[in-house]
C-alpha positions as CSV (number, residue, x, y, z in Angstrom):
1,M,-129.4,116.1,-113.5
2,K,-128.0,113.8,-110.7
3,K,-126.6,111.3,-113.2
4,S,-125.2,113.8,-115.7
5,T,-123.0,115.7,-113.2
6,P,-120.8,112.8,-112.1
7,L,-120.7,111.5,-115.7
8,L,-119.5,114.9,-116.9
9,L,-116.9,115.0,-114.1
10,V,-115.5,111.5,-114.9
11,S,-115.3,112.2,-118.6
12,T,-113.5,115.5,-118.0
13,L,-110.9,113.8,-115.8
14,A,-110.5,111.0,-118.3
15,L,-109.9,113.5,-121.1
16,A,-107.4,115.5,-119.0
17,A,-105.4,112.3,-118.4
18,C,-104.8,111.8,-122.1
19,S,-102.7,115.0,-122.5
20,G,-99.4,113.1,-122.4
21,W,-100.1,111.4,-125.7
22,S,-98.9,114.4,-127.7
23,E,-95.3,114.1,-126.3
24,S,-95.3,110.3,-126.3
25,R,-92.7,108.4,-128.4
26,V,-95.5,106.0,-129.4
27,N,-97.3,108.8,-131.2
28,P,-96.4,108.5,-134.9
29,T,-96.4,112.3,-135.5
30,N,-93.4,112.6,-133.1
31,W,-91.2,110.1,-135.0
32,F,-89.2,112.8,-136.9
33,G,-88.5,116.3,-135.8
34,S,-88.6,119.4,-138.0
35,S,-86.0,119.8,-140.8
36,T,-82.7,121.6,-140.1
37,P,-80.0,122.9,-142.5
38,A,-77.1,120.5,-143.2
39,P,-73.7,121.1,-144.8
40,T,-73.4,120.5,-148.5
41,E,-70.7,119.3,-150.7
42,V,-69.9,121.2,-153.9
43,S,-69.3,118.8,-156.8
44,V,-67.5,119.8,-160.0
45,N,-69.1,118.7,-163.3
46,E,-66.9,116.7,-165.6
47,A,-66.8,117.4,-169.3
48,D,-67.7,113.8,-170.2
49,A,-70.4,113.3,-167.6
50,L,-73.2,112.7,-170.2
51,V,-71.2,110.2,-172.3
52,P,-72.1,106.6,-171.4
53,E,-69.1,104.4,-170.7
54,G,-68.5,100.9,-172.2
55,R,-71.3,100.9,-174.8
56,D,-70.6,100.1,-178.4
57,G,-74.1,100.9,-179.4
58,P,-77.7,99.7,-179.2
59,G,-78.7,96.2,-180.2
60,L,-80.4,95.4,-183.5
61,F,-84.0,95.5,-182.1
62,S,-83.6,97.7,-179.1
63,R,-85.0,101.2,-178.9
64,P,-82.7,104.1,-177.9
65,E,-82.8,104.8,-174.2
66,K,-84.3,108.1,-173.3
67,E,-81.6,110.2,-171.6
68,V,-82.8,111.7,-168.4
69,I,-80.8,114.8,-167.7
70,G,-81.3,115.9,-164.2
71,F,-79.7,118.8,-162.3
72,A,-79.8,119.3,-158.5
73,I,-82.4,121.9,-157.6
74,T,-80.9,125.2,-156.6
75,K,-82.3,125.4,-153.1
76,V,-84.3,122.9,-150.9
77,D,-86.9,125.0,-149.0
78,E,-88.9,122.4,-147.0
79,L,-88.5,118.8,-145.9
80,R,-91.5,117.2,-144.2
81,I,-92.0,113.6,-143.2
82,D,-95.6,112.5,-142.7
83,P,-96.3,109.1,-141.1
84,T,-98.6,106.7,-142.9
85,P,-99.9,103.2,-141.8
86,T,-97.4,101.5,-144.1
87,G,-94.4,103.8,-143.4
88,A,-93.9,107.5,-144.2
89,I,-94.1,110.0,-147.0
90,I,-91.1,112.3,-147.5
91,Y,-92.3,115.6,-148.9
92,V,-89.9,118.1,-150.3
93,K,-90.3,121.6,-151.7
94,G,-87.5,123.5,-153.5
95,T,-86.8,126.5,-155.7
96,A,-85.4,126.0,-159.2
97,S,-82.9,128.4,-160.8
98,R,-85.3,129.3,-163.5
99,Q,-88.9,128.8,-164.6
100,G,-90.0,125.7,-166.5
101,A,-88.4,123.1,-164.3
102,Y,-90.1,119.7,-164.8
103,N,-89.6,116.0,-164.0
104,A,-88.9,116.6,-160.4
105,R,-87.7,113.5,-158.6
106,L,-85.9,112.4,-155.4
107,V,-82.9,110.3,-156.4
108,R,-81.7,108.1,-153.6
109,V,-78.0,108.3,-152.8
110,E,-76.7,104.8,-152.4
111,N,-73.7,105.0,-150.0
112,E,-72.3,102.3,-147.7
113,E,-71.4,104.7,-145.0
114,N,-75.0,106.2,-144.9
115,E,-76.5,102.7,-144.6
116,K,-74.2,101.9,-141.7
117,N,-75.0,105.1,-139.9
118,G,-78.8,104.9,-140.5
119,I,-78.9,107.8,-142.9
120,L,-81.4,107.9,-145.8
121,E,-80.1,110.5,-148.3
122,Y,-81.7,111.9,-151.5
123,T,-80.8,114.4,-154.1
124,F,-83.6,116.6,-155.3
125,E,-83.3,116.7,-159.1
126,V,-85.2,118.5,-161.8
127,S,-84.9,118.8,-165.6
128,Y,-85.0,122.1,-167.5
129,P,-86.3,122.9,-171.0
130,S,-83.7,123.1,-173.8
131,Y,-84.7,126.6,-174.6
132,A,-84.1,129.7,-172.5
133,T,-86.7,130.6,-169.9
134,N,-87.1,133.6,-167.6
135,Q,-85.9,133.4,-164.0
136,G,-89.1,134.8,-162.7
137,S,-90.2,135.1,-159.1
138,E,-89.4,132.6,-156.4
139,R,-93.0,131.5,-156.2
140,S,-93.1,130.7,-159.9
141,R,-90.0,128.5,-159.6
142,E,-91.3,126.3,-156.7
143,V,-91.2,122.6,-157.3
144,N,-92.6,119.8,-155.1
145,D,-92.0,116.1,-155.0
146,A,-92.6,113.3,-152.6
147,T,-91.7,109.6,-152.1
148,T,-92.8,106.8,-149.8
149,V,-90.6,104.7,-147.5
150,G,-91.8,101.4,-146.1
151,R,-92.0,100.7,-142.4
152,A,-89.3,98.0,-142.6
153,E,-86.9,100.4,-144.2
154,L,-87.7,103.1,-141.6
155,R,-86.8,100.8,-138.8
156,N,-83.1,101.3,-139.4
157,I,-83.3,105.0,-140.4
158,R,-82.2,107.7,-137.8
159,L,-81.8,110.6,-140.2
160,V,-83.3,111.7,-143.6
161,R,-81.3,114.2,-145.6
162,V,-82.3,115.9,-148.9
163,R,-79.6,117.7,-150.9
164,G,-79.9,120.5,-153.4
165,E,-77.2,122.6,-155.2
166,Q,-76.8,125.2,-152.5
167,N,-78.1,123.6,-149.4
168,A,-79.4,120.4,-147.7
169,L,-82.1,119.8,-145.2
170,E,-82.3,116.9,-142.7
171,S,-84.7,115.6,-140.2
172,R,-83.7,113.4,-137.3
173,R,-85.7,110.8,-135.6
174,R,-86.7,111.8,-132.0
C-alpha cells in the first residue's frame, strides 16, 4: 500500500503532462484541417472534345485504345486526409447525378501555378452507363474514392483541393 500510492500519484502526473500532444504540430493527425468549400470554375464542353487530335489511325499490330469517358461528379460531399507512415491517403466522397456511376477516380490537375503555390488539385470523375438509369435517392448515388500521396510530395503541399461539377472542397495544412 505504501509503494502503490506514490507510484499512482507519479503516473497520474506524468499522464496529465501529456495533454499538449493533441494540439502539437508534431502530431500527424493535425497536419491538415477539416475540408472547407472552395469556389468552382464552370467549364463549357466543346463539341469535339472526344475526338482525338493528330492521329491518323492505329498501327498495324496495335489494339484500339479503350476510351475512358469521365465526367466530373455532381457534388463533392466529403474530403478527408488521413496520415500514414509513408505519406497520406486522400479520401473523397461525392454524389453522382444519377445511379449506376462507376470507375470513380481522382484525376490530378497538372498546373504550373498550383505547383508554385503548393496546391495539390484533383478532379473527382466518374463514368456512367450508356443506358438511362434512375436518379434515385442521394444515398444510392454516393461514390467514394481515395488516392495516396508520398511524404516527399507532401513536403511542398500547403492545400489539397478536390473539384466536382457544382462545388469544390479544400483542406489546408495547419
